[in-house]
C-alpha positions in Angstrom: -14.7 -47.7 -55.6 -11.5 -46.8 -53.6 -8.8 -45.0 -55.2 -5.8 -47.2 -56.2 -3.3 -45.8 -53.9 -0.7 -48.4 -54.6 0.8 -49.9 -57.6 -0.1 -53.4 -57.0 -3.5 -52.4 -56.3 -3.7 -50.5 -59.4 -1.8 -53.2 -61.3 -4.9 -56.0 -60.4 -7.8 -53.5 -60.4 -6.9 -51.4 -63.4 -7.8 -54.0 -66.0 -10.8 -55.6 -64.2 -12.3 -51.8 -64.2 -11.6 -51.5 -67.9 -13.0 -54.9 -68.6 -16.3 -53.7 -66.7 -16.4 -50.6 -68.6 -16.3 -52.5 -71.8 -19.3 -55.0 -70.6 -21.2 -51.7 -69.6 -20.9 -50.2 -73.4 -21.7 -53.4 -74.5 -24.9 -53.6 -72.2 -25.9 -49.9 -73.3 -25.4 -50.8 -76.9 -27.9 -53.8 -76.3 -30.6 -51.5 -75.0 -30.3 -48.7 -77.4 -29.8 -51.0 -80.5 -31.2 -54.1 -79.4 -27.7 -55.9 -80.0 -26.8 -59.3 -78.9 -24.1 -60.1 -76.3 -21.9 -62.5 -77.7 -20.6 -66.0 -76.0 -18.7 -65.1 -72.7 -18.2 -68.5 -71.1 -14.8 -68.9 -72.1 -13.7 -65.1 -70.8 -16.2 -65.7 -67.8 -14.7 -68.7 -66.7 -10.9 -67.5 -66.6 -12.3 -64.7 -64.2 -13.9 -67.3 -62.4 -10.4 -69.4 -62.0 -8.6 -66.1 -61.2 -11.2 -65.1 -58.7 -11.0 -68.8 -57.2 -7.3 -68.4 -57.0 -7.6 -64.9 -55.1 -9.9 -66.2 -52.4 -7.7 -69.6 -51.9 -4.9 -67.4 -51.1 -7.1 -65.4 -49.1 -8.2 -67.9 -46.9 -4.7 -69.4 -46.6 -3.6 -66.0 -45.3 -6.1 -65.8 -43.1 -5.6 -69.2 -41.4 -2.3 -68.1 -40.8 -2.3 -64.6 -39.6 -1.9 -63.0 -36.0 -3.9 -60.0 -37.2 -7.4 -60.0 -35.7 -8.8 -57.1 -37.9 -7.7 -59.2 -41.1 -9.5 -62.4 -40.0 -12.4 -59.9 -39.2 -12.4 -58.1 -42.7 -11.3 -60.9 -45.0 -14.5 -63.5 -44.8 -17.1 -60.8 -45.7 -15.0 -59.9 -48.7 -14.6 -63.7 -49.3 -18.6 -64.0 -49.7 -19.1 -60.6 -51.6 -16.4 -62.1 -54.4 -18.0 -65.3 -54.5 -21.6 -64.5 -54.9 -20.6 -62.1 -57.7 -18.7 -64.6 -59.4 -21.6 -67.0 -59.1 -23.8 -64.4 -60.7 -21.3 -63.6 -63.5 -21.1 -67.3 -64.5 -25.2 -67.4 -64.3 -25.2 -64.6 -66.3 -22.7 -65.9 -68.9 -25.0 -69.3 -69.2 -28.2 -67.4 -69.7 -26.8 -65.3 -72.3 -25.5 -68.3 -74.1 -29.0 -69.6 -73.9 -30.6 -66.2 -75.3 -28.3 -63.3 -76.2 -30.8 -60.9 -76.1 -31.7 -61.8 -72.7 -32.3 -58.5 -70.2 -32.2 -60.1 -66.7 -29.0 -61.7 -68.0 -27.7 -58.2 -69.1 -28.3 -57.1 -65.6 -26.8 -60.3 -63.9 -23.6 -59.7 -66.0 -23.1 -55.9 -65.1 -24.0 -56.6 -61.0 -21.8 -59.7 -61.3 -18.9 -57.6 -63.1 -19.1 -55.0 -60.4 -19.4 -57.2 -57.6 -15.9 -58.8 -58.6 -14.3 -55.4 -58.9 -15.7 -53.9 -55.5 -15.2 -57.3 -53.8 -11.6 -57.9 -55.1 -10.7 -54.3 -54.4 -12.3 -55.2 -50.5 -10.1 -57.8 -50.5 -6.8 -56.4 -51.8 -7.5 -53.3 -49.5 -7.9 -55.3 -46.6 -4.7 -57.2 -47.1 -2.7 -53.9 -48.0 -4.4 -52.5 -44.6 -2.6 -55.4 -42.6 0.5 -54.8 -44.4 0.5 -51.0 -43.4 -0.4 -52.1 -39.7 2.7 -54.6 -39.6 5.1 -51.8 -40.8 3.2 -49.6 -38.0 3.8 -52.0 -35.4 7.3 -52.0 -36.0 7.2 -48.2 -35.6 5.5 -47.9 -33.0 8.4 -50.7 -31.4 10.3 -47.9 -32.0 8.5 -45.0 -30.6 8.4 -47.1 -27.2 12.1 -47.8 -27.2 12.9 -44.6 -27.9 11.4 -43.5 -24.3 14.1 -45.7 -22.8 16.5 -43.1 -23.6 14.9 -40.9 -20.5 16.3 -43.9 -18.3 19.7 -44.4 -19.7 21.9 -43.3 -16.7 25.4 -45.3 -17.6 27.6 -46.0 -20.5 26.7 -49.9 -20.4 23.0 -48.9 -20.6 24.0 -46.8 -23.6 25.8 -49.4 -25.3 22.7 -51.9 -24.7 20.5 -49.1 -25.8 22.4 -48.7 -29.1 22.6 -52.3 -30.0 18.7 -53.0 -29.5 17.9 -49.7 -31.5 20.2 -50.1 -34.3 18.3 -53.4 -35.8 14.9 -52.1 -35.5 15.5 -48.3 -37.2 17.3 -50.7 -40.0 14.1 -52.9 -40.0 11.8 -49.8 -40.2 13.7 -47.8 -42.7 13.6 -50.9 -45.0 10.0 -51.6 -44.4 9.2 -47.5 -45.5 11.4 -47.6 -48.3 9.6 -50.6 -49.6 6.2 -48.8 -49.0 7.0 -45.5 -50.9 7.9 -47.4 -53.6 4.6 -49.2 -53.6 2.6 -45.7 -53.3 1.1 -43.9 -56.4 0.4 -41.0 -54.5 3.8 -39.0 -55.2 3.2 -36.3 -52.4 2.9 -39.5 -50.0 5.9 -40.9 -51.2 7.8 -38.0 -50.5 6.5 -37.4 -46.9 7.4 -40.4 -46.1 10.9 -40.3 -47.4 11.6 -36.9 -46.0 10.2 -38.2 -42.6 12.3 -41.1 -43.0 15.6 -39.2 -43.8 15.2 -36.6 -40.8 14.9 -39.9 -38.4 17.9 -41.5 -39.8 20.0 -37.7 -39.4 18.8 -37.6 -36.2 20.1 -41.0 -34.4 23.6 -40.3 -34.4 22.3 -36.9 -33.0 20.5 -38.9 -30.2 23.3 -41.0 -29.1 25.8 -38.1 -28.9 23.2 -36.2 -26.7 22.5 -39.2 -24.5 26.0 -39.8 -24.3 27.1 -36.3 -23.1 24.2 -36.7 -20.6 25.3 -39.8 -19.1 28.9 -38.2 -19.0 27.9 -35.1 -17.4 25.9 -36.7 -14.9 28.2 -39.6 -14.0 31.3 -36.8 -13.3 28.7 -34.4 -11.6 29.9 -32.0 -14.4 28.1 -28.5 -15.2 25.7 -28.5 -18.2 23.5 -31.4 -17.0 20.4 -29.3 -17.8 21.7 -28.3 -21.3 22.3 -32.0 -21.7 18.9 -32.8 -21.0 17.5 -30.6 -23.0 19.3 -31.7 -26.3 18.2 -35.2 -25.7 14.5 -34.1 -25.0 14.9 -32.1 -28.3 16.2 -35.0 -30.6 13.9 -37.5 -28.2 10.6 -35.4 -29.5 12.1 -34.5 -33.2 12.3 -38.4 -33.8 9.2 -38.8 -32.1 7.0 -36.2 -34.1 8.9 -37.6 -37.4 7.9 -41.2 -36.4 4.1 -40.5 -35.6 4.2 -38.4 -38.8 5.3 -41.7 -40.8 2.3 -43.6 -38.8 -0.1 -40.9 -40.3 1.5 -40.8 -43.7 1.1 -44.9 -43.9 -2.8 -44.7 -43.3 -3.6 -42.2 -45.8 -5.2 -43.8 -49.1 -6.1 -40.2 -50.7 -4.6 -36.7 -50.8 -4.9 -35.2 -47.6 -7.6 -32.4 -48.3 -6.9 -30.4 -45.2 -3.2 -30.3 -45.5 -3.5 -26.5 -46.3 -5.3 -25.8 -43.0 -2.6 -27.7 -41.0 0.0 -25.6 -42.9 -1.5 -22.6 -42.6 -2.0 -23.3 -39.1 1.9 -24.5 -38.6 2.9 -20.8 -40.0 0.2 -18.7 -37.9 1.2 -20.7 -34.9 4.9 -19.9 -35.4 4.5 -16.3 -36.3 2.6 -16.0 -33.1 5.3 -17.3 -30.9 8.2 -15.2 -32.9 6.0 -12.1 -32.4 5.9 -13.3 -28.6 9.5 -13.8 -28.5 10.5 -10.1 -29.9 7.7 -8.0 -28.1 9.8 -7.1 -25.1 12.8 -6.2 -27.1 10.7 -4.0 -29.5 9.0 -2.0 -27.1 12.2 -1.7 -24.9 13.4 0.1 -28.2 10.3 2.2 -28.5 10.1 3.3 -24.7 13.7 4.4 -24.8 14.0 7.7 -26.5 17.5 7.4 -27.4 17.1 4.2 -28.8 18.3 4.6 -32.5 17.5 3.2 -36.2 19.2 0.2 -37.1 19.4 -1.2 -33.2 18.2 -4.9 -32.6 15.4 -3.1 -30.9 14.1 -1.5 -34.2 14.8 -4.8 -36.0 12.6 -6.7 -33.7 9.8 -4.4 -34.3 9.9 -4.6 -38.4 10.0 -8.4 -37.8 6.8 -8.6 -35.7 5.2 -6.3 -38.4 6.6 -9.0 -40.9 5.0 -11.8 -39.0 1.6 -10.4 -38.6 1.7 -9.8 -42.3 2.2 -13.6 -43.0 -0.6 -14.3 -40.7 -2.8 -11.3 -42.3 -2.2 -13.0 -46.0 -3.5 -16.3 -44.3 -6.6 -14.8 -43.6 -9.8 -13.4 -45.6 -12.3 -10.5 -45.7 -12.4 -8.3 -42.6 -10.1 -10.1 -40.9 -7.3 -10.0 -43.0 -8.3 -6.2 -44.2 -8.0 -5.2 -40.2 -4.6 -6.9 -39.8 -3.0 -6.0 -42.7 -4.1 -2.5 -42.5 -3.0 -2.3 -38.7 0.3 -3.9 -39.8 1.1 -1.0 -42.4 0.0 1.8 -40.3 2.6 0.5 -37.6 5.1 0.3 -40.2 4.6 4.0 -41.1 4.4 5.0 -37.7 7.9 3.1 -36.7 9.5 4.8 -39.6 8.3 8.1 -38.3 9.8 7.6 -35.0 13.0 6.2 -36.3 13.3 9.5 -38.7 12.6 11.5 -35.6 15.3 9.9 -33.5 17.5 10.3 -36.7 17.2 14.0 -36.4 18.0 13.8 -32.4 14.6 14.3 -31.5 13.8 11.0 -30.0 13.1 12.9 -26.2 10.6 15.4 -28.0 7.1 15.0 -27.1 5.7 14.1 -30.6 8.2 11.0 -31.2 7.6 10.0 -27.4 3.8 10.1 -28.2 4.4 8.4 -31.8 6.4 5.8 -29.8 3.8 4.9 -27.3 1.1 4.5 -30.1 3.4 2.2 -31.4 3.5 0.4 -28.2 -0.1 0.1 -27.8 -0.4 -0.9 -31.4 1.8 -4.2 -30.7 -0.3 -5.2 -28.2 -3.3 -4.8 -30.7 -1.8 -6.6 -33.2 -0.8 -9.5 -31.1 -4.4 -9.8 -30.0 -5.5 -10.2 -33.8 -2.8 -12.5 -34.6 -4.0 -14.4 -31.6 -7.7 -14.3 -32.4 -7.0 -15.2 -36.2 -5.0 -18.4 -35.3 -7.8 -19.5 -32.7 -10.2 -19.1 -35.4 -8.4 -21.3 -38.1 -8.2 -23.7 -35.6 -11.8 -23.8 -34.4 -13.0 -23.7 -38.2 -10.5 -26.7 -39.1 -11.5 -28.8 -36.1 -15.3 -28.4 -36.6 -14.8 -29.4 -40.2 -12.8 -32.5 -39.4 -15.3 -33.4 -36.4 -18.3 -32.9 -39.0 -16.6 -35.5 -41.3 -15.8 -38.2 -38.6 -19.1 -38.0 -37.1 -20.8 -38.2 -40.5 -19.8 -41.8 -40.9 -21.0 -43.1 -37.5 -24.2 -40.8 -38.1 -25.1 -43.0 -41.5 -24.0 -46.0 -40.1 -26.7 -45.4 -37.2 -29.5 -44.2 -39.7 -29.1 -47.3 -41.7 -29.5 -49.5 -39.0 -33.2 -49.7 -37.8 -32.7 -51.4 -34.8 -29.5 -48.8 -33.9 -29.4 -47.8 -30.2 -30.5 -44.3 -29.1 -27.0 -43.4 -28.3 -26.4 -43.1 -32.1 -28.6 -40.0 -32.3 -25.8 -38.3 -30.3 -23.3 -38.3 -33.3 -25.9 -36.3 -35.0 -26.3 -34.2 -32.4 -22.4 -33.6 -31.6 -22.1 -33.3 -35.5 -25.2 -30.3 -35.4 -23.2 -28.6 -32.7 -19.9 -28.5 -34.9 -21.8 -27.1 -37.5 -23.2 -24.2 -35.3 -19.6 -23.4 -34.4 -19.1 -22.7 -37.9 -22.1 -20.5 -38.5 -21.2 -18.5 -35.8 -17.9 -17.9 -37.3 -19.3 -17.0 -41.0 -18.9 -13.3 -42.0 -21.5 -13.7 -44.3 -25.2 -13.6 -42.9 -26.6 -15.3 -45.4 -24.5 -18.4 -45.1 -24.8 -18.3 -41.4 -28.5 -18.2 -41.9 -28.7 -21.3 -44.3 -26.6 -23.7 -42.0 -28.6 -22.7 -39.3 -32.1 -23.2 -41.0 -30.4 -26.8 -42.1 -29.4 -27.5 -38.4 -32.9 -26.9 -37.1 -34.7 -29.2 -39.7 -32.1 -32.1 -39.2 -32.8 -31.8 -35.2 -36.6 -32.1 -35.6 -36.2 -35.1 -38.2 -33.8 -36.9 -35.5 -36.3 -36.3 -32.7 -39.0 -37.8 -34.9 -36.7 -40.6 -35.8 -35.6 -41.1 -32.4 -39.3 -41.1 -30.9 -40.3 -43.8 -33.3 -37.5 -45.9 -32.4 -38.1 -45.4 -28.8 -41.4 -47.0 -29.6 -40.3 -50.3 -31.8 -41.1 -48.5 -35.0 -37.6 -48.1 -36.3 -38.2 -50.4 -39.2 -41.4 -48.8 -40.3 -42.0 -47.1 -43.5 -41.9 -43.8 -42.1 -39.0 -44.5 -40.1 -36.8 -45.5 -42.6 -38.4 -42.2 -45.0 -37.0 -40.0 -42.3 -33.7 -41.8 -41.7 -33.2 -41.5 -45.6 -34.3 -37.7 -45.6 -31.8 -37.2 -42.5 -28.9 -38.9 -44.3 -29.4 -36.6 -47.2 -29.6 -33.5 -45.2 -26.1 -34.2 -43.2 -24.7 -34.7 -46.6 -26.1 -31.0 -47.6 -25.1 -29.5 -44.3 -21.5 -31.0 -44.6 -21.5 -29.5 -48.3 -22.5 -25.9 -46.6 -20.1 -25.9 -43.7 -17.4 -26.8 -46.1 -18.4 -24.1 -48.8 -18.6 -21.6 -45.5 -15.2 -22.4 -44.6 -13.9 -22.1 -48.0 -15.4 -18.8 -48.5 -14.1 -17.8 -45.0 -10.1 -18.6 -46.1 -8.1 -17.0 -48.9 -7.8 -18.1 -52.4 -4.2 -20.0 -52.6 -2.0 -18.4 -55.0 0.6 -20.0 -56.5 3.8 -21.1 -54.4 6.0 -19.9 -56.9 7.1 -15.9 -57.9 6.5 -16.9 -62.0 3.0 -18.9 -61.0 1.6 -15.8 -59.1 2.9 -13.4 -62.1 0.6 -15.6 -64.3 -2.3 -15.8 -62.1 -2.4 -11.9 -61.4 -1.7 -11.3 -65.4 -4.4 -13.7 -66.3 -6.8 -11.6 -63.8 -5.6 -8.3 -65.1 -6.5 -9.3 -68.6 -9.9 -10.3 -68.0 -10.9 -8.6 -64.4 -14.7 -9.4 -64.6 -14.1 -13.2 -64.1 -12.1 -16.0 -62.1 -10.1 -18.8 -63.0 -12.9 -20.9 -64.0 -14.3 -18.6 -66.6 -17.2 -17.4 -64.4 -18.5 -14.0 -62.9 -16.2 -13.9 -59.6 -18.7 -12.9 -56.5 -15.8 -13.2 -53.8 -13.0 -11.3 -54.2 -11.1 -13.1 -51.5 -11.8 -16.2 -53.6 -10.2 -14.7 -56.8 -6.7 -16.1 -56.9 -5.4 -13.4 -59.5 -6.0 -10.8 -56.9 -4.9 -13.3 -54.3 -1.4 -13.8 -56.1 -1.3 -10.1 -56.6 -1.8 -9.5 -52.7 0.9 -12.2 -52.4 3.0 -10.4 -54.4 2.5 -7.0 -52.8 3.0 -8.7 -49.5 6.6 -10.0 -50.4 7.7 -6.9 -51.4 6.6 -5.2 -48.2 8.7 -7.9 -46.3 11.6 -7.2 -48.8 11.3 -3.6 -48.0 11.7 -4.1 -44.2 15.4 -5.0 -45.0 15.8 -2.1 -47.0 17.3 1.4 -45.3 16.1 4.7 -46.2 15.3 5.8 -49.8 15.3 2.3 -51.1 12.9 1.4 -48.6 10.5 3.9 -49.5 10.9 3.1 -53.1 10.0 -0.3 -52.4 6.9 0.5 -50.8 5.9 2.9 -53.2 5.7 0.2 -55.8 3.7 -2.0 -53.4 1.2 1.1 -52.6 0.7 1.7 -56.3 0.1 -2.2 -57.4 -2.3 -2.5 -54.3 -4.0 1.0 -55.0 -4.6 -0.2 -59.2 -5.9 -3.5 -58.3 -8.2 -2.3 -56.0 -9.3 0.4 -58.6 -9.5 -2.7 -61.4 -11.4 -5.0 -58.8 -14.1 -2.3 -57.9 -14.7 -1.1 -61.6 -15.1 -5.0 -62.6 -17.3 -5.2 -59.3 -19.7 -2.5 -60.6 -19.7 -4.6 -64.3 -17.3 -2.0 -65.9 -14.6 -4.5 -66.4 -14.7 -3.6 -70.1 -14.6 0.6 -70.1 -11.7 2.3 -71.3 -10.8 3.5 -67.9 -10.8 -0.1 -66.8 -8.6 -1.0 -69.9 -6.2 1.6 -69.2 -6.1 1.1 -65.2 -5.4 -2.9 -66.2 -3.1 -1.9 -68.5 -0.9 0.2 -65.6 -1.3 -2.5 -63.1 0.4 -4.9 -65.9 3.6 -2.6 -66.5 4.0 -2.0 -62.4 3.7 -5.7 -62.0 6.4 -6.5 -63.9 8.4 -3.4 -62.4 8.1 -4.5 -59.0 8.9 -8.1 -59.8 12.0 -6.9 -61.5 12.8 -5.0 -58.4 12.0 -7.3 -55.8 14.1 -10.0 -57.8 17.1 -7.6 -57.7 16.7 -6.9 -54.1 16.4 -10.3 -53.2 19.4 -11.5 -55.1 21.8 -8.6 -53.8 20.2 -9.9 -49.9 21.5 -13.5 -51.0 24.5 -12.3 -52.5 25.4 -10.6 -49.1 24.0 -13.3 -46.3 24.9 -16.5 -47.9 28.6 -14.9 -48.9 29.8 -16.4 -45.6 27.7 -19.1 -43.9 29.7 -20.8 -41.8 32.3 -18.2 -39.7 30.1 -17.5 -37.1 29.7 -21.6 -36.1 33.6 -21.8 -36.2 33.8 -18.7 -33.8 31.6 -20.3 -31.7 33.5 -23.6 -31.5 36.7 -21.3 -31.1 35.1 -19.6 -28.3 33.4 -22.7 -26.7 37.2 -24.7 -26.5 39.0 -21.6 -25.0 41.3 -22.8 -22.1 39.6 -21.7 -18.7 42.0 -19.1 -17.9 41.4 -17.3 -21.1 40.1 -13.8 -20.1 36.6 -12.8 -20.1 35.8 -16.5 -21.8 32.4 -16.5 -20.7 31.3 -13.2 -22.2 33.1 -13.8 -25.6 31.0 -17.1 -25.4 28.0 -15.0 -24.6 28.4 -13.0 -27.8 29.6 -15.2 -30.1 26.4 -17.7 -29.4 24.3 -14.4 -29.9 25.7 -13.6 -33.1 25.8 -17.1 -34.5 21.9 -17.3 -33.5 21.4 -14.1 -35.3 23.6 -15.2 -38.0 21.2 -18.4 -38.3 17.8 -16.4 -38.3 19.3 -14.1 -41.3 20.0 -17.1 -43.5 16.6 -18.5 -42.7 14.7 -14.9 -43.4 16.7 -14.5 -46.5 16.4 -18.3 -47.9 12.3 -17.9 -47.2 12.5 -14.3 -49.4 14.5 -16.6 -52.4 11.7 -19.2 -52.4 8.6 -16.8 -52.5 10.7 -14.2 -54.7 13.1 -16.4 -56.7 12.4 -18.4 -60.2 11.9 -21.7 -57.9 9.8 -24.4 -58.9 7.6 -25.8 -56.3 9.8 -28.5 -55.3 12.4 -26.5 -54.4 10.4 -23.9 -52.7 8.8 -26.6 -50.4 12.5 -28.2 -49.7 13.6 -24.7 -48.8 10.7 -24.2 -46.1 11.6 -27.6 -44.9 15.4 -27.0 -44.5 14.5 -23.5 -42.6 12.5 -25.1 -40.2 14.9 -27.8 -39.4 17.7 -25.0 -39.2 15.6 -23.1 -36.9 15.1 -26.1 -34.3 18.6 -26.9 -34.6 20.3 -23.6 -34.0 19.6 -23.3 -30.4 20.4 -27.3 -29.8 24.0 -26.1 -31.2 24.1 -23.4 -28.9 23.1 -25.6 -25.9 25.8 -28.3 -27.1 28.3 -25.3 -27.0 27.5 -24.6 -23.8 28.1 -27.8 -22.2 31.5 -27.8 -24.0 32.5 -24.2 -22.5 31.5 -25.5 -19.0 33.4 -28.7 -19.6 36.7 -27.7 -21.1 38.9 -30.9 -22.2 35.9 -33.2 -21.6 36.1 -35.5 -24.8 32.2 -36.8 -24.8 31.3 -32.9 -24.6 33.3 -32.1 -27.6 32.5 -35.0 -29.7 28.5 -33.9 -29.1 29.3 -30.2 -30.0 31.0 -31.8 -33.5 28.1 -33.8 -34.0 25.6 -31.3 -33.6 27.6 -28.5 -35.4 28.3 -31.1 -38.6 24.4 -31.4 -38.5 23.9 -27.5 -38.4 26.6 -27.0 -41.2 25.3 -30.0 -43.3 21.8 -28.8 -43.1 22.8 -25.4 -44.3 25.0 -26.3 -47.1 21.6 -28.3 -48.3 20.0 -24.6 -47.9 22.5 -23.1 -49.8 22.2 -25.2 -52.6 18.4 -24.8 -52.5 18.7 -21.1 -52.8 21.1 -21.3 -55.4 18.3 -23.3 -57.6 15.6 -20.5 -56.6 17.6 -17.8 -58.0 19.1 -17.0 -61.4 22.6 -17.6 -61.3 23.9 -15.0 -63.8 22.1 -12.2 -61.6 23.7 -13.7 -58.7 27.0 -13.4 -60.3 26.3 -9.5 -61.1 25.2 -9.1 -57.7 28.5 -10.7 -56.5 30.5 -8.4 -59.0 28.8 -5.1 -57.6 29.4 -6.0 -53.8 33.1 -6.8 -54.4 33.4 -3.6 -56.2 31.8 -1.6 -52.9 34.2 -3.7 -51.0 37.2 -2.3 -52.9 35.8 0.9 -52.1 35.9 0.4 -48.5 39.4 -0.7 -48.4 40.6 2.2 -50.3 38.6 4.3 -47.8 40.4 2.2 -44.7 44.0 2.9 -46.4 43.3 6.8 -46.9 42.1 6.9 -43.2 45.0 4.5 -41.6 42.3 1.8 -40.7 43.8 -1.8 -40.7 40.7 -3.5 -39.1 38.3 -2.2 -41.7 40.9 -3.0 -44.5 40.9 -6.6 -43.1 37.4 -7.1 -42.9 36.8 -5.4 -46.6 39.5 -8.0 -47.7 37.9 -11.1 -45.7 34.6 -9.8 -47.7 36.1 -9.7 -51.0 37.6 -13.4 -50.3 34.6 -14.7 -49.1 32.1 -13.4 -52.0 34.8 -14.7 -54.6 34.6 -18.2 -52.8 30.9 -18.0 -53.3 31.2 -17.2 -57.1 33.6 -20.2 -57.0 30.9 -22.8 -55.4 28.2 -21.7 -57.4 30.6 -22.1 -60.9 31.5 -25.3 -59.7 27.7 -26.4 -59.0 26.8 -25.2 -62.9 29.6 -27.0 -64.2 28.6 -30.2 -62.5 25.0 -29.7 -63.6 25.6 -29.2 -67.0 26.0 -31.1 -70.4 27.0 -28.7 -72.7 31.1 -29.2 -72.8 31.8 -25.8 -74.3 30.2 -24.1 -71.2 31.6 -26.2 -68.7 35.0 -25.6 -70.4 34.5 -22.2 -70.4 33.1 -21.8 -66.9 35.8 -24.1 -65.5 38.7 -22.2 -67.4 37.6 -18.9 -65.5 36.8 -20.5 -62.4 40.5 -22.0 -62.1 41.9 -18.0 -62.9 39.4 -16.8 -60.3 40.6 -19.3 -57.8 44.3 -18.6 -58.1 43.7 -14.9 -57.4 42.1 -15.3 -54.1 45.4 -16.5 -51.7 47.6 -13.7 -53.1 45.3 -10.7 -52.3 44.8 -12.5 -48.8 48.8 -12.5 -48.3 48.9 -8.9 -49.7 46.0 -7.9 -47.0 47.8 -9.1 -44.5 51.2 -7.1 -45.5 49.5 -3.9 -46.0 47.5 -4.6 -42.8 50.9 -4.7 -40.8 52.2 -1.5 -42.7 49.2 0.4 -43.7 50.8 3.2 -45.2 53.6 1.7 -47.5 52.6 2.6 -50.9 54.1 -0.5 -52.8 51.9 -2.7 -50.2 49.0 -0.4 -50.7 49.4 -0.9 -54.6 49.9 -4.3 -54.7 47.2 -4.8 -52.4 44.8 -2.8 -54.6 46.0 -4.5 -57.7 45.5 -8.2 -56.5 41.8 -6.8 -55.6 41.6 -5.9 -59.1 42.7 -9.0 -60.7 39.7 -10.8 -58.5 37.3 -8.5 -60.0 38.4 -9.0 -63.2 38.5 -12.7 -62.8 34.9 -12.6 -61.1 33.9 -10.7 -64.6 35.2 -13.3 -66.4 33.1 -16.0 -64.9 30.3 -14.2 -65.0 30.9 -13.7 -68.8 31.2 -17.4 -69.3 27.3 -17.6 -68.3 26.9 -15.3 -71.2 28.2 -17.2 -74.2 26.4 -16.6 -77.3 24.2 -19.5 -78.3 25.7 -21.5 -80.9 24.7 -21.2 -84.7 21.9 -23.7 -86.0 22.8 -25.3 -89.1 22.1 -24.0 -92.2 18.3 -24.4 -93.7 18.3 -27.5 -96.6 18.2 -26.2 -100.1 14.7 -25.3 -101.6 13.6 -28.6 -103.1 11.5 -26.8 -105.9 14.8 -25.5 -107.6 16.3 -29.1 -107.6 15.8 -30.8 -111.3 16.2 -34.2 -112.2 18.6 -34.6 -115.3 16.7 -35.7 -118.1 19.6 -37.2 -120.0 20.0 -41.2 -120.5 21.6 -43.5 -118.2 
């Protein structure tokens, strides 16, 4: 019976299913205990009336519909329901005459099941027709979107907008109604996300077309950038609408979504590695390249992305890739250390840098190979599922044409591809054996059908054998694919810790409580590997001893896990040594988790203290007057800074999702928002470049403003999600510590008479203070505790009144930095901000209210015996 994927179908079929379950129980009791079945003529008559009404409405719908598929699929369902109803009525009449009749009981069960199955077919056919209506609207929008490419005048644009608007409104309404009908929460969310993205992109598309038309009509510069903007928005909207169409047709949860997500991550990492390879190699080949330069950052980013791919692999492929990544990371650190000591041009350093270059090429090949391998596995698995239905239909038809056997041959070819990719020789041989057996049986069946004996007993037996063997082969290939993929640990940090500690406490068993034979399929070990991988990713952004400390913690956890897994594999999971190792690993994991959260929170405090200044500076450079000196050079510099800043925001947000205390929805929200930010960032730069090339052009200004606001709105959403992912008090602690360091920098600037350094420090203090205010405001809005709200609001008000005076004092001392009175006034203002931030932080540490006193001990209460 199909899954109840809509509320309407569920509401109609659920009661029917319950009634049938009741009838089955009555039937079984009658068989066991010989109980009589009561008179069912009245309830059966009610069922008959309901079925007749359903069929009548269905037939009326078929007569009026223009949906040819519905006209084709409805009549067989009518016949099925009517026949089942007749059988049910006959059973009721037979049972009324003989409550113990065995044939009547069988008729009762068959008729009831037939009604449920037939009604389900009717409802699904009708539901599919409703889905096709929505899809027709979606495809109409998709088709009309392509008209954007031929809009070349403002009159065309006005017409295009007028025609597109009503269709978009209709599609949005239909999608909203449909998502409310669905019972699968995942499908509902996917539809909502895609539709919201389409709505957000609509004004961007109109703006992109407008600026393209404006630049082309006036033969202005920036036509190519405008065309790229238009194409990007068109392709993004088309992709989202195509995804809507795909999700609309789903009736069960997409079991291969994991593969699609892993594939997307692998391809994105591969593209990122290829994009950074030239910069990384340039740094390695330059003996004078210094640590911290963009080239070294590119090397670590490549290793980071390769590590992500390695975590998505299993077995030898995973070990090989992660081992290479770790070795290259150590070699890069050695190169950086030698160059720090001024030994960059020395032969050992040059040799090691060359080895790193070769290693990066090798690593790129491994990432590409892993991506292709997963793609091949996934495609073959999906192809087998598609071919199986057609093959089974051919086997069931004794008169089926010989071309039907091609589906079986194609299915066997896909199964062989999976076998060829298997690492386990036993699995490979088992699949190949099944393939050969099915091929032999299929050849015999084809021969019989060529002889016109397709309906013979021998042919029917062969068809049944092949059908069963194909199902077995599919199960074997699915299992092989699953065994070639790593276990999927929890999405959140807390979930990974729970899985890890569950395995540490019982290392001899997997999550189902049975002995685990495949380490890559043990979610506890996968969770530890995930934690270690995130720890190393965080280490990449640290410097010197802090990086070594984090890497050391990761290596220790990985070593203890391997040691414990080896002992468990030898059957020594309960030995004293294994228990001691488990205790060490448990403590080490908790220490790693705490350190990771501390580092991540500090990074969020730094990177998200100011999210919009780079895009504002980009806007200023894009609108600079034509006579401004070095106009294009300034723009290029600020465009680069903006894109680098956007990259840091995305990378930090991903770390917060992986290491913070977020739930699954927040993690997925961060991932989706980061993806959108990465797509949007280069489009913002293109829009700014168009404005730069067309000073004073109103259409260019409006287009850039639209793109800029889209980017800012997306980053504000990302900031909110990141704040949800981390502990608020920890973020405030980190912000307070960072402000202390900024104040120390300002003191150094005053001592060394460096006004610019002082301004930079004061600006950072103001931004961090404003970030604290933003976090506090959100907490007040989300809290229902009046005492907490009042305390945080009061502390926030005090903080808000300290920021502007500090900025004014900073300007004053920067203009006369050697004036002691101005120095003292500025530093006092800084300390007032620090004190106010401390009060905000303190408001989040209010003691819990006392519980009311317990009730008196009832045993000590006595009822007076005196008279009334």
